[in-house]
C-alpha positions as CSV (number, residue, x, y, z in Angstrom):
1,M,62.3,135.6,123.7
2,E,59.5,133.6,122.1
3,F,58.7,130.2,123.6
4,H,58.9,127.2,121.1
5,S,57.1,124.3,122.8
6,E,57.5,121.9,119.9
7,W,61.1,121.1,120.9
8,L,59.9,119.9,124.2
9,L,57.5,117.4,122.7
10,E,59.6,115.1,120.6
11,D,63.2,114.2,120.0
12,P,64.3,115.7,116.7
13,I,66.6,112.8,115.9
14,D,63.6,110.4,116.1
15,V,61.5,112.8,114.0
16,L,64.1,112.9,111.3
17,T,64.4,109.1,111.2
18,D,60.6,108.7,110.9
19,L,60.1,111.5,108.4
20,K,59.6,109.1,105.4
21,K,56.8,107.3,107.3
22,E,55.0,110.5,108.2
23,V,55.1,112.3,104.8
24,I,52.4,110.5,102.8
25,S,50.1,113.2,101.5
26,K,50.5,116.2,99.2
27,D,49.6,118.6,102.0
28,E,52.2,117.2,104.2
29,I,54.8,117.5,101.4
30,E,53.9,121.1,100.9
31,K,54.3,121.7,104.6
32,F,57.9,120.8,104.3
33,S,58.5,122.9,101.2
34,T,60.0,126.4,100.8
35,K,60.1,128.8,97.9
36,E,62.7,128.0,95.3
37,N,63.8,131.6,94.8
38,L,65.0,132.0,98.4
39,S,68.7,132.3,99.1
40,E,70.4,129.8,101.4
41,I,70.4,132.3,104.3
42,D,66.7,133.2,103.8
43,K,65.8,129.5,103.5
44,A,67.6,128.7,106.7
45,Y,66.0,131.7,108.5
46,T,62.6,130.6,107.3
47,L,63.1,127.1,108.5
48,L,64.3,128.1,111.9
49,E,61.4,130.4,112.3
50,N,58.5,128.4,110.8
51,G,59.9,125.1,109.8
52,Q,59.2,121.6,111.2
53,I,61.4,120.1,113.9
54,C,63.5,118.0,111.5
55,Q,64.0,121.1,109.2
56,K,65.4,123.1,112.1
57,L,67.7,120.3,112.9
58,W,68.8,120.3,109.3
59,V,69.7,124.0,109.5
60,V,71.8,123.3,112.6
61,K,73.7,120.4,111.0
62,N,74.4,122.5,107.9
63,L,75.7,125.7,109.5
64,Q,79.2,125.0,108.2
65,N,77.8,125.1,104.6
66,I,76.4,128.6,104.9
67,M,78.8,130.2,107.4
68,Y,80.7,132.1,104.7
69,E,77.5,133.8,103.5
70,N,77.2,137.6,104.1
71,R,74.1,137.4,106.3
72,F,75.2,134.4,108.4
73,H,75.0,136.5,111.6
74,E,71.2,136.6,111.2
75,I,71.1,132.8,111.4
76,I,73.3,132.9,114.6
77,A,71.2,135.5,116.2
78,E,68.0,133.5,115.5
79,L,69.6,130.3,116.7
80,I,70.9,131.8,120.0
81,N,67.4,133.2,120.6
82,R,65.7,129.8,120.2
83,L,68.3,127.4,121.7
84,P,67.4,127.8,125.4
85,Y,64.0,126.2,124.7
86,W,65.2,123.2,122.7
87,N,65.5,119.8,124.2
88,D,68.9,118.1,125.0
89,S,69.2,116.4,121.7
90,G,68.7,119.6,119.7
91,Q,71.1,121.6,122.0
92,E,73.8,118.9,121.7
93,E,73.6,119.0,117.9
94,A,73.7,122.8,118.0
95,G,76.8,122.7,120.2
96,K,78.7,120.5,117.8
97,A,77.8,122.7,114.9
98,L,78.8,125.9,116.7
99,T,82.1,124.4,117.7
100,K,82.9,123.8,114.0
101,V,81.9,127.4,113.1
102,L,84.2,128.7,115.9
103,E,87.1,126.5,114.7
104,K,86.8,128.1,111.2
105,N,86.7,131.6,112.8
106,C,83.4,132.4,111.2
107,F,81.4,133.2,114.4
108,P,80.3,136.8,114.5
109,I,82.1,138.5,117.4
110,K,79.2,140.7,118.3
111,Y,77.3,137.7,119.6
112,S,80.2,136.3,121.7
113,E,78.7,137.5,125.0
114,H,75.3,136.0,124.1
115,L,77.0,132.7,123.3
116,L,79.0,132.8,126.5
117,N,75.9,133.3,128.6
118,L,74.1,130.5,126.7
119,S,77.1,128.1,127.1
120,L,77.2,128.7,130.9
121,Q,73.4,128.1,131.1
122,I,73.5,124.8,129.2
123,I,76.6,123.5,130.9
124,D,74.7,123.6,134.2
125,S,72.6,120.6,133.1
126,E,72.7,116.9,134.2
127,T,73.7,115.2,130.9
128,W,77.4,114.7,130.4
129,T,77.2,114.5,126.6
130,L,75.4,117.8,126.5
131,Q,77.8,119.3,129.0
132,K,80.8,118.1,127.0
133,S,79.4,119.4,123.7
134,W,78.9,122.9,125.1
135,G,82.1,122.7,127.1
136,E,83.8,122.4,123.7
137,V,81.9,125.5,122.5
138,L,83.0,127.5,125.5
139,A,86.6,126.3,125.2
140,E,86.7,127.2,121.5
141,L,85.0,130.5,122.2
142,A,87.6,131.4,124.8
143,K,90.2,131.5,122.0
144,H,88.4,134.2,120.1
145,L,87.1,136.5,122.9
146,P,88.2,140.1,123.3
147,E,90.2,140.8,126.5
148,K,87.2,142.0,128.5
149,L,85.1,139.0,127.8
150,L,88.1,136.7,128.3
151,L,88.6,137.9,131.8
152,R,85.0,137.2,132.6
153,C,85.3,133.8,130.9
154,T,88.3,133.1,133.1
155,Q,86.5,134.0,136.3
156,E,83.5,131.8,135.3
157,A,85.8,128.8,134.5
158,I,87.7,129.2,137.8
159,S,84.3,129.4,139.6
160,L,83.1,126.2,137.8
161,S,86.3,124.2,138.6
162,A,86.5,125.4,142.2
163,Y,83.1,125.6,143.7
164,H,80.7,123.5,141.8
165,Q,79.6,120.2,143.4
166,N,79.1,118.4,140.1
167,D,82.3,116.5,139.1
168,Q,81.3,116.9,135.4
169,V,80.9,120.6,135.6
170,R,84.3,120.9,137.4
171,S,85.8,118.9,134.6
172,I,84.3,121.3,132.1
173,G,85.9,124.2,134.0
174,G,89.3,122.6,133.8
175,I,88.9,122.1,130.0
176,V,87.9,125.7,129.6
177,L,90.9,126.9,131.7
178,G,93.2,124.9,129.3
179,A,91.6,126.7,126.3
180,I,92.1,130.1,128.0
181,A,95.7,129.2,128.8
182,D,96.2,128.3,125.1
183,A,94.6,131.6,124.0
184,R,96.8,133.7,126.4
185,K,100.0,131.7,125.6
186,K,101.3,133.0,129.0
187,P,98.6,132.1,131.5
188,S,98.4,133.8,134.8
189,N,99.4,132.1,138.0
190,D,95.8,131.8,139.1
191,I,95.0,129.7,136.1
192,T,98.0,127.4,136.4
193,R,97.6,127.0,140.1
194,K,94.0,126.0,139.7
195,I,94.9,123.5,137.0
196,F,97.6,121.9,139.1
197,S,95.3,121.6,142.1
198,M,92.7,119.9,139.9
199,S,95.2,117.2,138.9
200,Q,95.0,116.0,142.5
201,D,91.2,116.4,142.8
202,P,89.5,113.7,144.9
203,S,87.3,112.8,142.0
204,N,88.6,110.3,139.5
205,F,86.5,111.9,136.8
206,V,88.1,115.3,137.3
207,R,91.7,113.9,137.3
208,L,90.9,111.9,134.2
209,N,89.8,115.0,132.2
210,I,92.5,117.3,133.5
211,C,95.1,115.4,131.5
212,R,94.0,117.2,128.4
213,T,94.6,120.5,130.0
214,L,98.0,119.5,131.3
215,K,99.0,118.6,127.8
216,I,98.1,122.1,126.6
217,L,100.2,123.6,129.4
218,F,103.2,121.5,128.5
219,K,103.0,122.5,124.8
220,L,103.2,126.2,125.9
221,K,106.8,125.5,127.3
222,G,106.6,128.2,129.9
223,E,108.3,128.5,133.3
224,F,105.9,126.0,134.7
225,E,107.0,123.2,132.4
226,N,108.8,121.3,135.2
227,K,105.7,121.6,137.4
228,V,103.5,120.2,134.6
229,I,105.9,117.1,134.3
230,E,105.8,116.7,138.1
231,E,101.9,116.7,138.1
232,I,101.8,114.2,135.2
233,L,104.2,111.9,137.0
234,K,101.9,112.0,140.0
235,L,99.0,110.9,137.8
236,V,101.2,108.1,136.3
237,G,101.3,106.7,139.9
238,D,97.5,107.0,140.2
239,E,95.6,104.0,141.5
240,C,92.5,104.5,139.3
241,V,92.7,102.3,136.1
242,E,91.1,105.0,133.9
243,V,93.2,107.8,135.2
244,L,96.4,105.7,134.9
245,E,95.6,104.8,131.3
246,Q,94.9,108.4,130.3
247,S,97.9,109.8,132.2
248,L,100.3,107.2,130.7
249,E,99.0,108.1,127.2
250,L,99.7,111.7,128.0
251,F,103.1,110.8,129.5
252,V,104.4,108.8,126.5
253,D,103.2,111.6,124.1
254,I,105.2,114.3,125.9
255,L,108.2,112.1,126.8
256,P,110.1,112.7,123.5
257,E,110.0,116.5,124.2
258,I,111.3,116.3,127.8
259,T,114.9,117.4,128.0
260,E,115.8,116.3,131.6
261,K,114.9,112.6,131.3
262,S,117.3,111.3,133.9
263,H,115.1,112.8,136.7
264,V,112.0,111.3,135.0
265,L,113.5,107.8,135.0
266,E,113.8,107.7,138.8
267,S,110.1,108.6,139.2
268,V,109.0,106.2,136.5
269,E,110.9,103.3,138.1
270,E,108.8,103.8,141.3
271,C,105.6,103.4,139.3
272,F,106.9,100.4,137.2
273,V,109.7,98.1,138.2
274,K,109.3,98.7,141.9
275,T,105.7,97.5,142.0
276,G,104.2,94.0,142.1
277,Y,101.4,92.4,140.2
278,D,98.1,94.1,140.7
279,K,95.0,95.4,138.8
280,L,97.1,98.2,137.2
281,T,99.8,95.8,135.8
282,E,98.0,95.3,132.4
283,I,97.9,99.1,131.8
284,K,101.6,99.5,132.8
285,I,102.7,96.6,130.6
286,R,100.8,98.1,127.6
287,Y,102.8,101.3,127.8
288,V,106.1,99.9,129.1
289,G,107.6,99.5,125.6
290,R,107.1,103.1,124.7
291,V,108.5,104.2,128.0
292,M,111.6,102.0,127.7
293,K,112.1,103.2,124.1
294,E,112.2,106.9,125.1
295,L,114.3,106.4,128.2
296,K,116.9,103.9,126.8
297,D,119.6,106.5,126.6
298,Q,119.3,107.2,130.3
299,M,119.4,103.5,131.2
300,S,122.5,101.5,131.9
301,I,122.8,97.8,130.8
302,G,122.0,96.8,134.3
303,I,118.9,98.9,134.5
304,K,117.7,97.6,131.2
305,S,118.1,94.1,132.5
306,I,116.0,95.0,135.6
307,W,113.2,96.3,133.4
308,V,113.2,93.3,131.1
309,D,113.2,91.0,134.2
310,W,110.2,92.9,135.6
311,V,108.3,92.5,132.4
312,M,109.1,88.8,132.2
313,N,107.9,88.2,135.8
314,M,104.7,90.1,135.2
315,V,104.1,88.2,132.0
316,I,104.7,84.8,133.5
317,C,102.4,85.3,136.5
318,G,100.0,87.6,134.6
319,S,96.6,87.0,132.9
320,L,96.0,86.6,129.2
321,Q,95.3,90.4,129.0
322,V,98.7,91.1,130.5
323,K,100.3,88.9,127.9
324,R,98.4,90.7,125.2
325,S,99.6,94.0,126.5
326,A,103.2,92.6,126.6
327,S,102.9,91.6,122.9
328,V,102.0,95.2,122.1
329,S,105.1,96.5,124.0
330,Y,107.5,93.9,122.6
331,G,109.0,96.2,119.9
332,G,109.7,99.0,122.4
333,I,111.3,96.5,124.8
334,V,113.5,95.2,122.0
335,D,114.4,98.8,120.9
336,C,115.6,99.5,124.4
337,A,117.3,96.2,125.4
338,G,118.3,94.7,122.0
339,V,117.8,91.1,121.0
340,D,119.4,88.7,123.4
341,D,118.5,85.3,125.0
342,R,116.2,87.0,127.5
343,I,114.2,88.8,124.8
344,L,114.0,85.6,122.7
345,Q,112.7,83.8,125.8
346,L,110.0,86.5,126.3
347,W,109.0,85.9,122.6
348,K,108.8,82.1,123.3
349,V,106.7,82.7,126.5
350,L,104.2,84.8,124.5
351,E,104.2,82.5,121.6
352,E,103.4,79.5,123.7
353,V,100.1,81.1,124.8
354,N,98.9,80.4,121.2
355,D,96.6,83.4,121.2
356,Y,95.8,84.9,117.8
357,E,95.9,88.5,119.1
358,I,99.3,88.0,120.7
359,L,100.8,86.3,117.7
360,Q,99.3,89.0,115.4
361,N,100.9,91.7,117.6
362,L,104.3,89.9,117.4
363,M,104.1,89.5,113.7
364,L,103.5,93.2,113.3
365,Q,106.9,93.8,114.9
366,I,108.9,91.0,113.5
367,G,110.4,93.2,110.8
368,F,111.8,95.6,113.4
369,V,113.1,92.7,115.5
370,A,114.9,91.5,112.4
371,S,116.5,94.9,111.8
372,V,118.1,94.9,115.3
373,S,118.7,91.2,115.6
374,G,122.5,91.6,115.5
375,D,124.3,88.3,116.4
376,K,121.0,86.7,117.0
377,A,120.1,86.8,113.3
378,F,120.1,83.0,113.0
379,E,117.5,82.6,115.7
380,V,115.3,85.3,114.1
381,Q,115.7,83.6,110.7
382,G,114.1,80.5,112.3
383,I,111.2,82.5,113.5
384,V,110.7,84.1,110.1
385,R,110.8,80.7,108.3
386,K,108.3,79.3,110.8
387,Y,105.6,82.0,110.3
388,V,105.9,82.8,106.6
389,K,104.5,79.4,106.0
390,I,101.3,80.3,107.8
391,D,98.8,81.9,105.4
392,S,96.8,83.7,108.2
393,Y,99.8,86.0,108.8
394,L,100.5,86.6,105.1
395,S,98.9,90.1,105.1
396,I,101.1,91.1,108.1
397,L,104.4,89.7,107.0
398,V,104.5,90.5,103.3
399,P,104.9,94.3,103.9
400,Q,107.9,93.6,106.1
401,M,109.6,91.3,103.6
402,M,112.1,93.9,102.3
403,I,113.2,94.7,105.9
404,M,113.6,91.1,106.8
405,A,115.5,90.2,103.6
406,T,118.0,93.1,104.0
407,S,118.5,92.5,107.8
408,L,118.7,88.7,107.8
409,K,120.4,88.2,104.4
410,M,117.4,86.1,103.2
411,Q,117.0,87.9,99.8
412,E,116.8,84.8,97.6
413,E,114.8,82.7,100.0
414,L,112.1,85.4,100.5
415,L,112.1,86.3,96.8
416,V,111.3,82.7,95.9
417,F,108.6,82.8,98.6
418,L,107.0,85.9,97.0
419,V,107.3,84.5,93.5
420,E,105.5,81.4,94.7
421,K,102.7,83.5,96.4
422,I,102.1,85.7,93.4
423,T,101.2,82.6,91.3
424,Q,98.6,81.6,93.8
425,K,95.0,83.0,94.2
426,L,95.2,85.7,96.8
427,K,93.0,88.6,97.9
428,M,93.4,91.7,95.8
429,R,95.1,93.6,98.7
430,D,97.6,90.8,99.3
431,T,98.3,90.5,95.6
432,L,99.0,94.2,95.4
433,E,101.3,94.1,98.4
434,V,103.2,91.0,97.1
435,L,103.7,92.9,93.7
436,N,104.9,95.9,95.6
437,Q,107.5,93.8,97.5
438,L,108.6,92.2,94.3
439,V,109.2,95.6,92.8
440,L,111.3,96.6,95.8
441,F,113.3,93.4,95.6
442,S,113.9,93.7,91.9
443,N,115.1,97.3,92.4
444,A,117.3,96.5,95.4
445,F,118.8,93.2,94.5
446,N,120.3,91.9,91.3
447,I,118.4,88.6,91.4
448,M,116.4,88.4,88.2
449,N,116.3,84.6,87.4
450,P,113.5,83.7,89.8
451,L,111.4,86.5,88.3
452,K,111.6,85.4,84.7
453,P,109.0,82.7,85.0
454,L,106.5,85.4,86.2
455,V,106.3,87.1,82.8
456,I,103.2,85.1,81.7
457,N,101.4,85.7,85.0
458,L,102.2,89.4,85.0
459,M,100.8,89.7,81.5
460,Q,97.7,88.0,82.6
461,M,97.4,90.4,85.6
462,G,98.0,93.3,83.4
463,K,95.0,92.3,81.3
464,T,92.5,91.0,83.9
465,G,93.5,92.4,87.3
466,A,92.0,95.3,89.2
467,A,93.3,98.7,88.3
468,P,96.0,99.0,91.0
469,V,97.1,95.4,90.3
470,K,97.4,96.2,86.6
471,V,99.6,99.2,87.3
472,K,101.9,97.4,89.7
473,S,102.1,94.3,87.6
474,M,103.1,96.3,84.5
475,E,105.7,98.1,86.6
476,L,107.2,94.8,87.6
477,L,107.0,93.5,84.1
478,A,108.9,96.6,82.9
479,I,111.7,95.9,85.4
480,I,112.0,92.3,84.3
481,T,112.0,93.4,80.7
482,Y,114.8,95.9,81.1
483,K,117.0,94.2,83.7
484,S,116.9,90.7,82.3
485,P,120.4,89.9,81.0
486,G,120.9,89.8,77.2
487,Y,120.1,92.6,74.8
488,T,118.5,90.3,72.3
489,S,116.2,88.6,74.9
490,R,115.2,92.1,76.1
491,L,114.2,93.1,72.6
492,A,112.3,89.8,72.2
493,L,110.3,90.3,75.4
494,A,109.6,94.0,74.5
495,K,108.2,92.9,71.2
496,D,106.0,90.3,72.9
497,I,104.6,92.9,75.3
498,I,103.9,95.3,72.4
499,Q,102.1,92.5,70.5
500,N,100.0,91.5,73.6
501,F,99.1,95.0,74.8
502,A,99.7,97.8,72.4
503,C,98.3,95.8,69.5
504,S,95.4,94.2,71.4
505,D,91.8,94.5,70.4
506,N,90.9,95.2,74.1
507,C,91.1,98.9,75.0
508,F,92.0,98.1,78.6
509,H,95.0,96.1,77.4
510,R,96.1,99.0,75.4
511,A,95.7,101.3,78.4
512,S,97.9,98.9,80.4
513,Y,100.6,99.4,77.7
514,I,100.7,103.0,78.7
515,S,101.3,102.1,82.3
516,F,104.1,99.8,81.1
517,C,105.7,102.7,79.2
518,L,105.5,105.0,82.2
519,A,107.3,102.3,84.3
520,I,110.1,101.3,81.9
521,K,111.0,105.0,81.1
522,N,112.4,105.2,84.6
523,F,115.1,102.6,83.7
524,C,115.9,102.8,80.0
525,S,117.4,105.7,78.0
526,K,115.2,108.0,76.0
527,Q,117.0,106.8,72.9
528,F,116.1,103.1,73.6
529,F,112.5,104.1,74.5
530,T,112.1,106.1,71.3
531,K,113.4,103.2,69.2
532,I,111.5,100.4,70.7
533,F,108.3,101.6,72.4
534,M,107.5,105.1,70.9
535,P,105.9,104.0,67.6
536,S,103.2,101.9,69.2
537,L,102.7,104.5,71.9
538,L,102.0,107.3,69.5
539,N,99.4,105.1,67.8
540,L,97.5,105.0,71.1
541,A,97.4,108.8,71.3
542,K,94.8,108.8,68.6
543,D,93.1,105.6,69.7
544,K,89.3,105.3,69.1
545,S,88.7,104.3,72.7
546,D,88.1,107.0,75.3
547,V,89.7,104.9,78.0
548,V,93.0,104.8,76.0
549,R,93.0,108.5,75.1
550,Y,92.1,109.5,78.6
551,T,95.0,107.5,80.0
552,F,97.4,109.0,77.5
553,A,96.2,112.5,78.2
554,K,96.3,112.0,81.9
555,N,100.0,110.9,81.7
556,Y,100.9,113.2,78.8
557,V,103.7,115.0,80.7
558,G,105.4,111.8,81.8
559,L,105.2,110.4,78.3
560,R,106.4,113.6,76.7
561,Y,109.6,113.6,78.7
562,T,110.6,110.3,77.1
563,V,111.5,112.2,74.0
564,P,115.3,112.8,73.5
565,S,116.3,116.5,73.7
566,N,117.6,116.5,70.2
567,N,114.5,115.0,68.5
568,S,112.6,118.1,67.5
569,E,110.4,116.1,65.1
570,L,109.0,113.9,67.9
571,M,108.5,116.9,70.1
572,G,106.4,118.4,67.4
573,N,104.3,115.3,67.2
574,F,103.6,115.4,70.9
575,R,102.6,119.1,70.7
576,Y,100.3,118.3,67.8
577,I,98.6,115.6,69.9
578,L,98.1,118.0,72.8
579,N,96.7,120.7,70.6
580,N,94.3,118.2,69.1
581,Y,93.1,117.2,72.6
582,L,92.5,120.9,73.5
583,E,90.3,121.3,70.4
584,I,88.1,118.1,71.0
585,D,84.7,118.7,72.5
586,D,85.2,116.3,75.4
587,K,85.2,117.8,78.9
588,V,87.2,115.0,80.5
589,L,89.8,115.0,77.8
590,L,90.0,118.8,77.8
591,N,90.6,118.9,81.6
592,Y,93.4,116.4,81.2
593,A,94.9,118.3,78.3
594,L,94.7,121.6,80.2
595,A,96.5,120.0,83.2
596,A,99.1,118.6,80.8
597,D,99.6,122.0,79.2
598,E,100.2,123.5,82.6
599,G,102.5,120.7,83.6
600,M,104.7,121.3,80.5
601,N,105.4,124.8,81.9
602,N,106.9,123.3,85.1
603,V,110.5,124.6,85.0
604,A,111.8,122.2,87.7
605,L,110.5,119.1,85.8
606,R,112.0,120.3,82.5
607,E,115.3,120.9,84.3
608,E,115.2,117.4,85.8
609,N,114.8,115.8,82.4
610,Y,116.7,118.1,80.0
611,G,119.1,119.9,82.4
612,P,122.7,118.9,83.1
613,N,121.8,116.2,85.5
614,G,119.1,114.8,83.2
615,E,121.5,114.7,80.3
616,S,124.2,113.0,82.5
617,V,121.8,110.3,83.4
618,E,120.7,109.8,79.8
619,N,124.3,109.5,78.6
620,A,125.1,107.0,81.3
621,R,122.1,104.9,80.3
622,I,123.0,105.1,76.6
623,K,126.6,104.0,77.4
624,Q,125.4,101.1,79.5
625,E,123.0,99.9,76.7
626,Q,125.7,100.2,74.1
627,D,128.2,98.3,76.3
628,E,125.6,95.6,76.8
629,E,124.9,95.3,73.1
630,V,128.7,95.2,72.2
631,K,129.3,92.7,74.9
632,E,126.5,90.4,73.6
633,I,127.8,90.8,70.0
634,K,131.3,89.8,71.2
635,E,129.9,86.9,73.2
636,T,127.9,85.7,70.2
637,E,131.0,86.0,67.9
638,N,133.1,84.1,70.4
639,V,130.4,81.3,70.6
640,K,130.3,81.1,66.8
641,K,134.1,81.0,66.6
642,K,134.3,78.2,69.2
643,Q,131.6,76.4,67.3
644,N,133.5,76.7,64.1
645,E,136.6,75.4,65.7
646,E,134.8,72.5,67.2
647,N,133.3,71.7,63.8
648,F,136.7,71.9,62.1
649,R,138.3,69.6,64.7
650,G,135.4,67.2,64.2
651,F,135.9,67.2,60.4
652,N,139.6,66.5,60.8
653,R,139.0,63.6,63.1
654,K,136.5,62.1,60.6
655,T,138.9,62.6,57.6
656,N,141.9,61.0,59.5
657,K,139.8,58.1,60.5
658,K,138.6,57.5,56.9
659,Y,142.2,57.7,55.6
660,Q,143.4,55.2,58.1
661,M,140.7,52.8,57.0
662,H,142.0,52.8,53.4
663,R,145.7,52.9,54.0
664,E,147.9,49.8,52.9
665,T,149.0,47.6,55.7
666,V,152.7,47.2,56.4
667,P,154.0,43.8,57.4
668,R,155.5,43.6,60.9
669,Q,159.3,43.8,60.9
670,S,161.2,41.0,62.6
671,S,163.3,41.9,65.6
672,V,166.0,39.4,64.5
673,K,166.4,40.2,60.9
674,P,164.9,43.6,60.3
675,M,163.6,44.0,56.8
676,K,164.9,46.9,54.8
677,K,162.7,48.8,52.5
678,Y,164.0,49.9,49.1
679,N,162.5,51.8,46.3
680,L,163.0,49.6,43.2
681,S,163.0,50.9,39.7
682,E,161.6,48.8,36.8
683,N,165.0,47.4,35.9
684,D,165.7,46.4,39.5
685,R,162.4,44.6,39.7
686,Y,163.2,42.7,36.4
687,D,166.6,41.6,37.6
688,T,165.2,40.3,40.9
689,V,162.5,38.3,39.2
690,L,165.2,36.8,36.7
691,N,167.4,35.7,39.6
692,R,164.5,34.0,41.3
693,T,163.7,32.1,38.1
694,R,167.3,30.8,37.7
695,R,167.3,29.4,41.2
696,I,164.3,27.4,40.5
697,H,165.7,25.9,37.4
């Protein structure tokens, strides 16, 4: 091999960083240049052979970009030839690059033995990052070796793990043994026996790294599965903080797949509830929630109570870090023990610390706590009401609103809260999440009255908001439009939206109208959509603005399936629009049109919209709309009828009053001598007057 001393002089990473400062003259620029007519492989080979340090490093970092080329094996051969003389930084980068090549199964098999020898040579260094990088190379190489080389690799790995004095090298040996076991699927007893012995190695570093190998063995589900669990449980009782944390992470990962959990519970109890407070308590409390959650079916009520009491005692006498760990595990503890007075007391203890990290962890789990609150729903409602008022937890609580509303029966209260928040100035992410929750609420609950005042705000968001906010606000506006009671008010609101968006001079407003149509088509019938929204939508198909036409073309398939199955004329109009897009010399529009043309050939989508189920849904929606329209007409007629009756009664009262005012008064009759009334003719009146005259005279 040829010696390349330049790699021993400087660190290639530093050279690459300072390249801009060094290249200042034309000669120096030419020194870094290659011929333009060279292929990628020839260029890489030239740079490895004659290039500068930074150029060689560039080749190494870009191996995955040329590994599918026909002559890639030439680059590998040249690289293996030069790597022994590179410094640690260069070798480490090469190790990372070769690992990716091996993962993609692009490494030329004929150089496997050379790479095996090189890996064993570099691993015997003193730098852990370099050893780890090439340990990964050797582990990945073991999965692709032929049987003869695999046997040699196994012997070398056992030798490294058994006899080497360096803890790091022994760890690499254990990692490689795991990869060999994974490659063989049924590893030999020598391999498994060596792995199990390494799990009790005197070195903390070796025990820490063997956890990865034990996980591989467990996934193989062989006859040694129980032995793997036994060794992992031994590590769970380890007295080294780092080893305990790594082994607990492994244990909770495999715990759902363990079938005989009752035997596991006894061993775990020895490591948790039967221990006192010490330096390992923080790690145990951090994982106790996940452990209790997975073992809850094996625990009796009494055992669950013991575990909760142990956690409570550790939290009360523990440090701030222990309390933070308990806040992480709180959800798992609740999942196991349920919500009772003891669990609520633990919440109160953690809450009183007044630490932001603790409260943040608790807020992340409050939705789950609400979902299992049971007969303690009233107490959990108080907790929710307390923290929804704090703006600093808004981003955490809003995504859980639907769960809390459903579980705690707080639909109207939380809906009013969300309506109030959406009218305030929030961060874009919070605004989007509030809109998303409002959409969920409006779909799940028939509570539309609090949402009606939002129409103006939603229109404003649909015009001026960021793109995701526009889409979500138009979706909510579509729900409010269609689900608002009253057929006439629905039409009036639809007309207002068409006027503000479809007929707007702003192209982005018109594009938002398309988003509105895509949303409302999921609720209304095709017949209603065609009658109200289709005329203005078709005008946007031939809009002068690219933004509008691109939006229409991008969503062509969804808009096309708003056409009723019996409206052939409208179907022809849509086909004409698509053909027109396919003929326009616009690359973006053409790509959208081609995708739309392919989408229209989707049989499943056509069946969903025009098949028996689609027609059934359409008929149900039409009937519902007709019933609502008839109901409103009847209600209107009834109101008019009642109004006419009221007007008629009022007219009669006025007429009677007027008649009574002009009626002749009748003298009051005496109770002693009641006066009789007679109808006198002209002769009778004359005789009466004559008699009166005679009496006078």
